[in-house]
N, C-alpha and C positions, 0 to 999 in steps of 0.2 A: 602376790607382790614381786616375786622373784621372775616370774614370767613377764609382767609389765616392764621390769627393768631390761630384761633380755631383748624385748621388743624395741625399746627405746634405744639400746646400744646398737642394734640391728638396723634402726632407722638412721642412726648417726652414721653408721659404717657406710649405708647405701648414700647417704648425702655427700660424704667425703669422696666415694668411689664415683659418684656422678660427676664431680668437678674434674676429677682425673680423666674421665673420658670426654668430657665437653671442653676440656682445655686444648684437645687436638684441633679443634676447629680452626683457630687462626692460622696455624700451620698448613692445613688442608686447602683453605681458600687462598692463600698466597700462591699455590701451585696451579690455580684454575685461571683460565683465560677467557671463559665464556662470559655473557652477560650476566649481571648480577640478579636480576628477577627471574631469568630463565633458570639459573643455578638454584636459587632458592625453591622454585616451583618443582624442578625435578628432584632435589634433595628431598622436599616433603613428599612427593609422590613414591619415591622408593622407601623411604621411612615408614609410609603408611602400609605398603607391602610387608615390609620386614614385621612391623607390629601385627598385621593381620595373620601371618605365619605363627607367630607367638601365641597370639590368642587362641588360634585352632589347637596348637600343640597343648595348650592349657585347658582344652576341652570346653572352651565358651565360645559365643559368637556376639557379633554386634547387632543391637536393635535399634530402631528408630528413637526409642526413648532414651538411649544413650548418647545419640546425636544431640537431642536436645538438651540434656544435661550438660554436655561439654561445649555448647554452642559458644557461651560467653568466653570460655578459656581459649577455644580455638580462634574466635575472632580477635581476641587481645593479642594473641601470639602471632598471628599474621601481621598485624598493624604494626606490632613491635619490631619485626624483621624488616619491614619497610623503612621505619624511622631510623632503625640501626644502620641500615646501609646508606641512607641519606646524610645522616650525621658524620659516618665515617669519611663521606666524600667532602665534607665542609668543615671539619674541625679536626685538631690534631689527636693522635692516639692518646697523649697524656691527658688532655681535656675530658675526652670521651671516658677514660677508664676512672678518673677522679670522680666525675659526675656519677658514674655507674655506682661506684662505691658507696655513694650517700643512700643507697637503698635501704640498709639496716636501720638508719636514722628514721625512715619514713615507717618501715614495718615494725619498729619497737612500738610506735604509737598505735598502727592499726592492729597489731597482735593483741594488745593489751584491751583495746575497745571492743573488737570484733571476736575474740576468742578467749578472753579472760586471762591472757598469758601475764605472769608477773615474774620476770626474770630476776635472779640473784643479782644484787648490786653489783657484784664484782664483774659482770656480763658487761655492763655499761662502760667499765674500765677497759676491759678486754678489747670492746669495740672501738674506742676511742684510739687505743694504742695500735690497733690492726689498721684503723683508717689513716693514722700518721705514717705507718709502714708503707701503705699505698702510695701516699703522696711522695715519700722519700724515693721509692721503687721508681715511680713514673719520671720525677724530675732527673733521676740518674739516668733514665732510658733516652733522655733527649726529647725535644718537641715532636718530631716525627711527622711533621706536615703544618698547614697554614690554619689558623683557627679564625673563625668568623663568628659573630653573636648569633647568626641564624643556625650556624652548625651547633653550637653550644646549647642554644635552645632546643634543637632536635634531640641532642643527646639527653638533656633533662627530660624531654617528652618520653624518650626512649626507656629510661630509668623508672618513670612512673608507670609506664605501660608495662614492664616486666615486675614490677611490684604488684601491680594488679592482677597480672597473670599468676603469681604466687597465690595471692588472696582467692582468686577464682578457683584455682586447682585445690587448695586445701578445702574449700567449701564442697567442691565436687566430690573429692575422695572421702567425704562423709556418706556418700550414697553409692559409690562406684568403686571397684577395684582398680588397680593401677594400671593393667594392661588394657583393660577396656577402655579406661578414660584416655589413656595415652593415643590409642588408635583412633578413637572417635574425635578428640581434639585435634589430630594430625589431619583427618578427612576434612574436618570443617575448615582448618586453616588453607588447606590446598585449595579449596572451593573459593574461598575468599580472596586468595593470591592470584588466582588465574586472571580474573577481570583486571585487576591492578597491572599485571605483567603485560596484557594485551594493549591496554592503554600506553604504558610506559615505553615499551620496547617493540610494540606492533606484532607481538607473537610470543611464542615459547619455543625457542629454537632448540632442537635436538643437540645434546652434548656430542662432541665429536672425539674420536681418538682416545687419549688417556683421560679426558674430562670425564668419560663414564666412570672410570675407576676412582676419581676424586669425588664424584657426586655419590657413588655407592659407599665410599669411606665416610662421607660426611651424613650420609642417612644412617650408617650402622654404629659407627664409633660415638660421634657425640649424640646419636639418636638413642643410644643405649644409656647414655647420661641422662637424657632428659626422661626415660623411662624409670630410671632409678630415682630421679628427683621426686617424680610423683608417688612413688613407692614410700619414699621417706616421708612425704607429706602426711602419711596416715600414722607416724609414729613420732615425728620430731615437731617441737614447736616452730612457729612461724619466724619467731626471732632468732633461733638457731640456724634455721634453714638459711635465712638472709646473710648471716654472719659467715657460715661456712662458704657461701658462693664467693666470698672475698679470696678464698683460696685460688680462684681462678687468675687472680693478679700475679700470684708467685709461680703457679704451675705451668700457664701457658708460655712464659719466657723460657723455661727449662726446656719444653718440647720444641721450640722454635730453635733454641740452641743446639739440640739434638738433632733435629730433622732437616732444618734448613740453613744451619750454620750462621744463625744470628748470634752476635756477640752480646755477653751479659756484662756490663760495665760494675765497677766495684761498689758504687753507692746504689745501683740497681739491685745487686746481690744482698747488700745489707738491709734494704727495704723489704726484700722477698723474705729474708730470715725473720724480719720483725713480724711480718704478717703471720708466717708459720708459727712462729712461737705463740704470739697473742690468741690465734684461733685454736691452737692446741690447748690453751688454758680455758677458753670459752667453751669448747666442746665437752669438757669434763665437769663443767658447773652442773648444779642440780636442776632438775626438770620440776618447774613449778605447776604444771597442768597435766590433767590426764588427757592424753590424746586418743583418738578412736583407733582401734587396732586393724590391721589389715583383714580384709574379708575373704 
């Protein structure tokens, strides 16, 4: 019993840490000038190389069956990246973040139906408060761009795809360790994105100058966050994983303030504080299901 509790705590810590790493992404992207699809392709390629080194150091190897088991997650992840880029070009940052924050609502229902998760009732209260905090923070941040119905629709599709990626990853983690799964899905995602980039941009231009450093930073820093996320899927309920991901809304602006001097308005800071407090409460709630331990 104590061992199970320790693994759950480890998984929650990994999930929180994952957000800390992935929240560097927006600040890194803002420093890059290369074409979007080419950037994503090389980011995936370098990430695959990084995960391959980690897998070798762990004394494991990638097999064909691993690629087959990871195919669904890899395809969804690649398509999600495409819709994310398209939505960010067509709607405001506020709309995109608020729509993305609806993900826990969808996964609360999916987690119960597919994985038998029954969160404590207080989790629903915490989720509601956290969502309101997201709305307050984004309203305080300003519109940040022009909104269109097509952009909002693409943002909604992005949210559904990322929720589906979470579900596919949790299922895959029942059969695979986190490092092997992360490498396999990234290889699949790279292969899927290549023809998309060829059609959309006529090729995959090599990064130039300082862009190589940004691509490498994106592959390793947020890439480590994705690895930690899939580790956490082996120990944490889908519901808690989705709620913890809302921390992104509070952490990413702090990094932007630190790294690229983006100002944080008073209302935005208040909303971020609400998100942090609400999710700190949610993460400490009892676990209602037994999750499969890390292999």
